C-alpha positions in Angstrom: -38.9 -48.0 -46.1 -42.3 -48.2 -46.5 -44.3 -45.4 -45.3 -45.8 -45.4 -41.7 -49.7 -45.6 -43.2 -48.7 -49.0 -44.6 -47.1 -50.5 -41.5 -49.2 -52.6 -38.9 -48.5 -54.7 -36.2 -50.6 -57.3 -37.1 -52.3 -58.2 -40.7 -55.3 -60.3 -40.7 -55.8 -62.0 -44.3 -60.1 -62.4 -44.1 -62.6 -61.1 -42.3 -64.7 -64.6 -41.5 -66.2 -66.8 -38.7 -62.0 -67.0 -37.4 -60.2 -63.6 -38.8 -62.8 -61.4 -37.6 -62.8 -62.5 -33.9 -58.8 -62.1 -34.4 -58.5 -58.9 -35.6 -61.1 -57.4 -33.0 -59.3 -58.9 -30.3 -55.9 -57.7 -31.2 -57.2 -54.5 -31.5 -59.1 -54.3 -27.9 -56.4 -53.0 -26.2 -55.3 -50.3 -28.2 -51.6 -50.8 -28.2 -51.3 -52.9 -31.7 -52.1 -51.3 -35.2 -54.1 -53.7 -36.6 -55.2 -54.2 -40.9 -58.0 -56.2 -41.5 -58.4 -57.5 -45.6 -61.1 -58.7 -47.3 -61.3 -59.5 -50.5 -65.7 -58.9 -50.5 -67.5 -56.1 -49.8 -68.7 -54.8 -46.1 -72.0 -56.4 -45.3 -74.6 -54.6 -46.1 -76.5 -56.7 -48.2 -80.0 -56.9 -46.7 -80.6 -60.6 -47.0 -77.5 -61.3 -45.2 -79.5 -60.0 -42.3 -82.7 -61.7 -42.0 -82.2 -65.3 -41.0 -84.5 -66.6 -43.8 -82.5 -64.3 -46.2 -79.8 -67.2 -46.7 -81.4 -69.0 -49.1 -80.5 -65.8 -51.7 -76.9 -65.3 -50.5 -76.3 -69.2 -50.9 -76.0 -68.0 -54.7 -75.4 -64.6 -55.0 -71.9 -63.4 -56.3 -71.5 -60.2 -54.7 -70.9 -62.1 -51.3 -69.9 -65.6 -52.5 -67.1 -66.9 -53.6 -69.0 -69.4 -55.4 -66.4 -72.0 -56.0 -67.1 -75.7 -57.4 -64.9 -78.9 -56.9 -62.8 -80.7 -59.5 -64.9 -83.3 -61.1 -65.3 -86.0 -58.7 -64.6 -89.8 -60.3 -67.0 -91.2 -57.4 -69.5 -89.1 -57.9 -70.1 -89.6 -61.5 -68.0 -86.7 -62.4 -70.1 -84.4 -60.4 -68.6 -81.2 -59.8 -69.9 -79.9 -56.6 -70.9 -76.8 -55.8 -69.0 -75.0 -52.8 -70.5 -71.7 -51.4 -68.1 -69.7 -49.3 -68.8 -65.9 -48.2 -67.2 -63.5 -49.7 -68.3 -60.4 -47.6 -67.6 -58.8 -44.1 -68.4 -62.0 -41.8 -67.4 -64.6 -44.2 -69.1 -67.5 -44.5 -70.7 -66.3 -40.9 -72.3 -64.1 -43.3 -74.4 -66.5 -45.3 -74.6 -69.4 -43.3 -77.7 -71.4 -41.7 -76.5 -69.9 -38.6 -76.8 -73.4 -36.5 -74.6 -73.1 -34.1 -73.1 -76.4 -33.1 -69.8 -76.7 -31.2 -68.7 -80.8 -32.0 -68.4 -83.6 -29.5 -66.3 -83.0 -26.5 -64.4 -86.1 -27.7 -63.0 -84.5 -30.9 -61.0 -81.6 -29.2 -59.2 -84.8 -26.6 -58.4 -86.3 -30.2 -56.8 -82.9 -31.5 -54.7 -83.2 -28.1 -53.8 -87.5 -28.4 -52.6 -86.0 -31.6 -50.0 -83.8 -30.6 -52.0 -80.6 -30.3 -51.5 -80.0 -26.1 -53.5 -77.4 -25.2 -56.4 -78.0 -28.0 -58.5 -80.2 -25.8 -62.0 -80.0 -23.9 -61.1 -78.4 -21.2 -59.1 -76.1 -22.8 -61.0 -74.9 -25.8 -64.4 -74.5 -23.5 -63.1 -71.4 -22.0 -63.2 -69.7 -25.6 -66.5 -70.4 -26.6 -67.6 -69.2 -23.1 -65.9 -66.4 -24.0 -67.1 -65.5 -27.7 -70.9 -66.4 -25.7 -73.7 -64.3 -25.0 -76.0 -67.5 -24.6 -79.9 -66.2 -24.3 -80.4 -69.1 -22.1 -78.1 -67.8 -18.9 -75.0 -68.9 -18.0 -74.0 -72.2 -16.4 -71.1 -75.1 -16.6 -71.2 -75.1 -21.0 -72.4 -71.4 -21.5 -71.8 -67.5 -20.6 -73.6 -64.4 -21.2 -71.3 -61.2 -22.2 -69.4 -62.6 -25.2 -70.0 -60.9 -28.5 -71.6 -63.8 -30.7 -75.3 -63.8 -29.5 -77.2 -67.8 -29.7 -80.7 -67.9 -29.4 -83.4 -70.4 -29.5 -85.8 -71.0 -32.1 -88.1 -68.2 -32.0 -90.9 -70.3 -31.8 -92.0 -74.6 -31.0 -92.8 -75.3 -35.4 -95.3 -78.2 -35.9 -93.5 -80.1 -38.7 -90.2 -80.0 -36.3 -92.4 -81.2 -33.2 -93.3 -83.9 -35.4 -89.9 -85.1 -36.5 -88.6 -84.6 -33.2 -91.9 -86.9 -31.4 -91.2 -89.7 -34.5 -87.3 -89.2 -33.5 -88.3 -90.5 -30.2 -90.5 -93.1 -31.4 -88.0 -94.1 -33.6 -85.5 -94.7 -30.5 -83.1 -91.5 -30.5 -84.2 -89.3 -26.7 -84.6 -85.7 -26.8 -81.8 -83.3 -26.0 -82.2 -79.6 -24.8 -79.3 -78.7 -25.8 -76.7 -80.0 -28.0 -73.9 -78.2 -26.4 -74.5 -79.3 -23.4 -73.2 -81.8 -21.5 -74.2 -84.9 -24.2 -74.4 -84.3 -28.0 -76.4 -87.3 -28.5 -79.9 -87.1 -29.2 -83.2 -84.9 -31.1 -83.8 -81.4 -30.5 -84.6 -77.7 -31.6 -81.1 -76.3 -33.1 -80.1 -72.9 -31.1 -78.8 -70.2 -33.8 -76.1 -67.1 -34.2 -79.2 -64.5 -34.4 -79.8 -62.3 -32.0 -83.8 -60.2 -31.6 -84.3 -62.6 -35.1 -81.2 -61.1 -37.1 -78.4 -62.9 -38.1 -75.3 -62.5 -35.4 -72.4 -62.8 -38.2 -68.8 -62.5 -36.5 -69.1 -59.0 -38.5 -72.3 -58.0 -36.2 -70.2 -59.6 -33.1 -66.9 -58.4 -33.7 -66.5 -55.7 -36.2 -69.5 -53.3 -35.4 -67.9 -52.0 -32.4 -64.0 -52.7 -33.8 -64.4 -51.0 -36.4 -63.9 -47.7 -34.8 -60.9 -48.1 -33.0 -58.3 -45.7 -34.7 -55.8 -48.9 -34.1 -57.9 -51.0 -36.7 -58.1 -50.6 -40.2 -60.9 -52.5 -42.3 -60.5 -52.8 -46.1 -62.4 -54.4 -47.8 -62.4 -55.4 -51.6 -58.8 -55.9 -50.7 -57.9 -59.9 -51.2 -54.3 -61.0 -50.5 -52.7 -62.2 -53.4 -49.4 -62.8 -52.1 -47.2 -62.9 -48.2 -44.0 -61.4 -48.2 -41.1 -62.7 -46.8 -37.2 -61.9 -45.8 -36.0 -65.2 -45.6 -38.0 -67.4 -43.7 -39.8 -64.4 -41.9 -43.3 -63.2 -43.2 -42.8 -59.2 -43.3 -46.2 -58.0 -45.1 -48.8 -58.9 -47.3 -49.6 -57.8 -51.2 -53.6 -57.6 -51.8 -55.5 -56.4 -54.7 -57.8 -53.4 -53.9 -59.8 -51.7 -56.5 -57.1 -49.2 -57.4 -54.6 -52.0 -58.3 -51.5 -53.8 -56.2 -50.7 -53.0 -53.1 -48.6 -53.9 -50.1 -49.0 -53.7 -46.1 -45.9 -54.3 -44.1 -46.4 -56.6 -40.6 -43.8 -55.6 -37.8 -45.1 -58.1 -35.4 -46.6 -61.1 -37.5 -49.3 -62.0 -40.4 -52.4 -63.9 -39.3 -53.7 -66.1 -42.4 -57.5 -66.5 -41.9 -58.9 -67.3 -45.4 -60.8 -70.5 -44.6 -60.3 -74.0 -45.6 -60.1 -73.3 -49.3 -59.0 -69.6 -48.9 -56.0 -70.2 -46.5 -54.1 -72.8 -48.5 -54.4 -71.5 -51.6 -52.8 -68.1 -50.4 -49.3 -70.0 -48.6 -49.0 -72.0 -51.9 -49.5 -68.7 -54.0 -46.4 -67.2 -51.1 -44.4 -70.5 -51.7 -45.2 -72.0 -49.1 -46.2 -76.0 -50.0 -45.3 -79.1 -52.4 -42.7 -77.9 -54.0 -43.0 -80.2 -57.4 -46.4 -78.1 -57.7 -45.9 -75.0 -57.0 -42.7 -75.2 -59.4 -45.6 -76.3 -62.3 -47.5 -73.1 -61.3 -43.8 -71.0 -61.9 -43.8 -69.9 -57.8 -40.8 -69.7 -56.3 -40.9 -72.5 -53.5 -40.0 -70.5 -50.2 -40.2 -74.0 -48.1 -41.4 -77.3 -49.3 -44.7 -78.5 -47.1 -46.7 -81.1 -48.3 -49.3 -80.8 -45.8 -50.2 -77.3 -47.1 -53.5 -78.0 -49.2 -53.7 -82.0 -48.0 -55.8 -83.6 -45.9 -59.0 -81.6 -46.8 -62.0 -82.5 -44.4 -65.8 -82.3 -45.1 -69.3 -84.2 -44.2 -70.4 -85.3 -46.8 -74.5 -85.0 -47.5 -77.5 -85.8 -49.2 -80.8 -85.0 -49.0 -84.4 -87.0 -48.8 -87.6 -84.9 -49.1 -91.3 -85.6 -48.5 -94.4 -84.3 -49.4 -96.1 -82.9 -46.8 -100.2 -82.9 -46.7 -100.2 -79.7 -45.3 -99.3 -76.2 -46.8 -96.9 -75.4 -44.0 -93.7 -75.3 -45.2 -91.2 -72.7 -46.6 -92.1 -74.2 -49.9 -95.5 -73.0 -50.0 -94.0 -69.5 -48.7 -91.4 -68.9 -52.2 -94.7 -70.3 -54.5 -97.0 -67.9 -53.4 -96.4 -64.1 -53.9 -99.3 -63.2 -51.3 -97.1 -65.4 -48.9 -94.1 -63.7 -49.7 -95.9 -60.3 -49.1 -97.5 -61.0 -45.8 -94.4 -62.8 -44.3 -92.6 -59.6 -45.6 -94.5 -57.3 -43.7 -94.7 -59.7 -40.5 -90.8 -59.7 -40.6 -90.3 -55.9 -41.4 -93.1 -55.0 -38.5 -92.8 -56.9 -35.9 -89.6 -59.8 -36.4 -92.2 -62.6 -36.6 -93.3 -65.3 -39.1 -91.5 -67.8 -41.4 -88.7 -65.0 -42.1 -87.7 -64.9 -38.5 -86.1 -68.3 -38.7 -83.5 -70.1 -40.6 -85.6 -73.1 -41.8 -83.6 -75.4 -40.4 -85.5 -75.7 -37.0 -84.1 -78.8 -35.6 -82.0 -82.3 -36.0 -80.6 -85.2 -34.4 -77.2 -87.2 -33.4 -77.1 -90.5 -33.1 -74.0 -93.5 -33.9 -74.5 -95.7 -36.8 -72.8 -98.5 -34.7 -73.0 -98.5 -31.2 -70.0 -100.0 -30.7 -68.8 -96.1 -31.7 -67.9 -93.7 -28.9 -69.2 -90.6 -30.5 -72.2 -89.6 -33.1 -71.1 -90.2 -36.6 -74.2 -89.3 -37.6 -76.0 -85.5 -38.5 -79.8 -85.7 -40.0 -81.5 -82.2 -40.6 -84.9 -81.1 -40.9 -85.0 -78.5 -43.5 -88.2 -77.3 -43.6 -88.4 -77.2 -47.5 -88.1 -79.8 -50.6 -86.4 -78.8 -53.3 -86.9 -79.4 -57.1 -83.5 -78.0 -58.3 -80.4 -76.5 -56.3 -77.7 -75.7 -57.7 -75.0 -72.9 -57.5 -77.4 -70.9 -60.3 -80.4 -71.0 -57.4 -82.5 -73.4 -54.9 -86.1 -74.4 -57.3 -88.5 -75.6 -54.5 -91.1 -78.5 -55.8 -94.6 -76.6 -56.4 -96.0 -78.3 -53.6 -95.7 -78.8 -49.8 -92.6 -80.7 -48.9 -89.3 -81.0 -46.5 -86.1 -82.5 -46.4 -84.2 -85.0 -44.0 -80.6 -84.4 -44.7 -78.7 -87.2 -43.3 -74.6 -86.2 -43.0 -71.5 -88.1 -42.4 -69.5 -86.4 -39.6 -66.9 -88.5 -39.6 -65.6 -89.5 -43.2 -62.3 -91.7 -44.2 -61.7 -89.9 -47.2 -59.1 -86.6 -47.8 -59.2 -84.0 -50.4 -56.5 -81.1 -51.7 -56.5 -77.6 -52.3 -54.5 -76.8 -54.7 -53.7 -74.1 -57.2 -55.6 -74.5 -60.7 -53.6 -71.3 -61.8 -50.6 -68.9 -61.0 -53.0 -66.1 -61.0 -53.9 -65.1 -57.5 -57.3 -64.0 -58.3 -58.6 -67.5 -59.9 -60.7 -70.0 -57.8 -58.1 -73.0 -56.3 -58.6 -76.4 -57.8 -60.7 -78.2 -55.1 -61.3 -82.0 -54.7 -62.5 -84.4 -52.0 -62.2 -88.1 -52.2 -66.3 -88.2 -50.6 -67.3 -91.8 -50.4 -63.8 -93.7 -50.5 -64.1 -96.2 -47.9 -67.2 -98.9 -47.3 -68.0 -97.0 -44.0 -67.7 -94.0 -45.7 -71.1 -95.5 -47.6 -71.9 -97.1 -45.2 -72.7 -95.0 -43.2 -74.9 -92.8 -44.9 -76.8 -95.9 -46.2 -77.9 -96.0 -42.2 -78.9 -92.4 -42.7 -81.2 -93.1 -45.1 -82.6 -96.1 -43.8 -82.5 -94.0 -40.4 -84.3 -91.0 -41.7 -86.8 -93.5 -43.8 -87.5 -95.1 -39.9 -88.2 -91.5 -38.8 -90.3 -90.6 -41.2 -92.6 -94.0 -41.3 -93.2 -93.3 -37.2 -97.0 -92.6 -36.1 -96.1 -88.9 -35.5 -95.2 -88.3 -38.9 -98.3 -90.2 -40.9 -100.8 -86.8 -40.7 -98.0 -85.0 -42.6 -96.4 -87.4 -44.9 -98.3 -88.1 -48.6 -95.0 -89.8 -50.3 -91.6 -90.7 -50.8 -90.2 -88.0 -53.3 -86.7 -88.9 -53.0 -84.7 -91.1 -53.1 -88.5 -92.5 -53.6 -89.8 -95.7 -52.2 -88.2 -97.6 -55.2 -84.8 -97.0 -54.3 -84.5 -99.9 -51.3 -81.7 -102.2 -51.5 -78.1 -100.9 -50.6 -76.8 -100.9 -54.3 -79.9 -98.7 -55.7 -79.4 -96.5 -52.6 -75.3 -96.2 -53.1 -76.8 -94.9 -56.4 -78.6 -92.4 -55.4 -75.7 -91.3 -53.0 -72.6 -91.0 -55.9 -75.6 -89.4 -57.9 -76.6 -87.2 -55.4 -74.7 -86.5 -52.5 -72.7 -83.2 -51.8 -70.4 -81.2 -49.8 -72.1 -79.9 -46.4 -69.8 -77.2 -46.2 -68.3 -77.7 -43.3 -64.4 -77.9 -45.2 -61.3 -78.2 -42.6 -58.2 -79.1 -42.2 -56.1 -78.0 -45.2 -53.5 -76.4 -43.1 -53.7 -78.7 -40.0 -52.7 -78.5 -36.4 -50.2 -80.8 -35.5 -45.9 -81.3 -34.7 -45.2 -83.4 -37.9 -44.5 -83.2 -41.6 -48.2 -84.0 -42.1 -48.9 -80.5 -40.1 -49.0 -76.9 -41.3 -49.1 -75.2 -38.1 -48.0 -76.0 -34.5 -50.6 -75.9 -31.5 -49.5 -72.0 -31.3 -50.8 -71.5 -35.0 -47.2 -71.1 -36.0 -46.4 -71.9 -40.0 -43.6 -74.4 -39.3 -40.3 -73.4 -40.2 -41.5 -69.7 -41.0 -41.7 -66.4 -38.4 -43.9 -63.7 -38.4 -47.1 -66.7 -39.8 -49.7 -67.9 -38.5 -53.0 -69.4 -39.7 -56.3 -69.6 -37.6 -59.5 -70.4 -39.3 -61.0 -74.3 -40.2 -58.2 -75.3 -41.8 -56.3 -75.5 -38.6 -58.4 -78.5 -37.5 -56.3 -81.5 -37.2 -59.9 -83.8 -37.6 -63.1 -82.0 -38.2 -65.6 -82.0 -35.7 -68.4 -83.8 -35.8 -71.1 -81.3 -36.3 -71.4 -78.1 -37.8 -67.9 -75.7 -38.0 -68.9 -71.9 -37.3 -68.8 -71.8 -33.7 -65.1 -73.6 -33.7 -64.0 -71.5 -36.0 -64.7 -68.5 -33.8 -63.3 -70.5 -30.9 -60.3 -70.9 -32.8 -60.4 -67.2 -33.6 -61.1 -66.7 -29.9 -58.3 -68.5 -29.0 -55.6 -67.2 -31.6 -55.6 -63.7 -30.8 -55.4 -65.0 -27.1 -52.1 -66.8 -28.1 -50.9 -64.1 -30.1 -51.3 -61.5 -27.4 -49.7 -64.1 -24.9 -46.7 -64.8 -26.8 -46.3 -60.7 -27.4 
């Protein structure tokens, strides 16, 4: 028998956007002993908490898994860089902090796919339960929740010009992408509080960690789920002092994200039998859907040289500016470091016959000469970027084991640009971004288009640019999809099919990726998962 100290009611693997919420809510009443395992360190890296600091954590191996895809045939054999958070708060501690829920109809589609209880009217209460909306409460928003959602700290000259140009191009202003409608152009709200990042570590764990019934172990990577027959009874994990085991009286909740969760299930014997056997792993259940159906948004970067030194390039390229910005932030929480640099954007449809937006364009107030897993190098002159993102791709990828070594990175493959629609949607996005850049409101700010450049004009040339430069938008999902048939991994109660005492709660359970950034929906999933688990208990 395990000792009492190693036995808990619930074990949650992964302290990210969903996992931190699950563990905090399960421990809230004091009735249950909860263990939260996080492979990375505590969230003490100072760059985590400064809004503009995500440019540093984007490539920092201390807090970032720094995954890479397998070579992608449709993208010239390139390997794509895939940052994921490896610290308390997970990717909510290193992302761009943009708060977007997706389209209302996305969740109604989930219900239509058999996921009862996941339609818009059913998930809205959990978005609101999580939220502390600084604008105040209304039909769509709430105050008093752990996750603070804030407006940008000020108006920004370049953002104002881009939004005015979008209106001139026929895209109406939208003051709230998370309100009655998603379509339009406007400022993004962010997961920040008092001009500091408000990750799920800050929102959920900062107070919860003092509870006697919640144990948080960092530097503790889950390597295998333990079973008795077809019931999960615990977790094996790697800690600094070696291999350890914890037992669960009630349930194990896997919250490793769209890459980590299918990897852990496969390491534990749940997945495509032939693949597991090829890795020398004993099959507990043949589940072809584990690691299948990987969705992500496809993205590219278009950049322009700016006439004025008002971009973040000018900050990064000047030590005096950096010193002044650091002093302003330290003393007054103001200046460029107080914001995320992704101030505004738009949602629109690439075809008017579509029922909901399938294109997002982000304004990034910088432009880059190079953007790799080794670092971000800005242009040596003022520049900005418009980033067209395809929200509803046809392509589906996979997450598979690259090795039976539980500490090795998984093999991640996408199927970007699979169909003509996938390609044409992004081509449309590039042409729309150019149309916006050509409007009178932006004319005083533009010297020239840098990438792809005016010579890239025909559809064929743009398609080649996309194959050579297109990337993941870092919104992976659906690799442990929720549903009722053989193409799903969990049921609408997030229980793994055929396995007792085991659930998955993170972005991997999305039947289809939402049309927008995935952090807010992941937090909602964590809130709803905890509610379901406590109801069952």
